[in-house]
N, C-alpha and C positions, 0 to 999 in steps of 0.2 A: 362539513369538512372534518376529517378524522386526524387529529394530531398524535394519535397513539395507535397506528395500524398494527394488526396482527402479523406474525411472521409469514403467514400465507398471503396476506395482502401485499407485503413487501416483496415477496418472491414473484407474485403476479406482475407487479410493475416492472421488476427487474427483467423478467422473461419477455414481457411485451417490448421493452426497450431493446433488448438483445435481438429479438426477431426483426424489429425495424432496422436496427443497425446492420444486421447480416444481409438484409435485402438491399439496403441502400449503399453501404460501403464495404460489405464483406465481413467475415469473422474478425474479431479483435485479437485473437490468439493470446488472450489474457493469461498472465502468470503472476501469482502473488510473490512478493519479495519481502522476507522478514529476516534480517541479519542482526546479530549482536556482536559486540567486541568486549573482550575481557582484559583485566589487568593481570599482573603476575600472580595474584592471589585468587584468580578465577572469579572475581567480582565483575558484574556487568557495568561497563563504563560508557557504553554508547549503543545506540540501536537505530535501525531504519525500518519502516514499514511502508509498503507501497505495492506497485505492480507495473506490469508493462501492458500496453494497449497499442495495437497497430504499429509496433516498433518504437513506441515512445515510452519513456520512464515517467511514472507519476509517483511522487513521494507524498505520502500522507503524513508521516511523522519522521522527523530526524532529531535525535537527541544525543548530546554528548555531555557527560558529567563536566561541571565547571572546572574541575582540577585538570582535565585532559583536553580542554579546548585550545585552539591555535597550535595544535601539534599534528594536523593532517589526518586525524581519525575520521572526521566527517567526509573528507574527500575519499579516503580509503573505502568507507562504506559505500 
């Protein structure tokens, strides 16, 4: 077992899964989503990273600076 695969090996596995999924359920129409929010001084105060698959949103990371939490920024993202 290789716990540190090369980029080529990672791409091989990703492409094999994509081929299986395309054959089984159709293309996922994947789109990456990376959005940041700024304060008045143009500092990053929040961000979200994720993507869409088969019409679903998957969030990998959602972060809001502690000083700006509970103000609806996460929902806005």
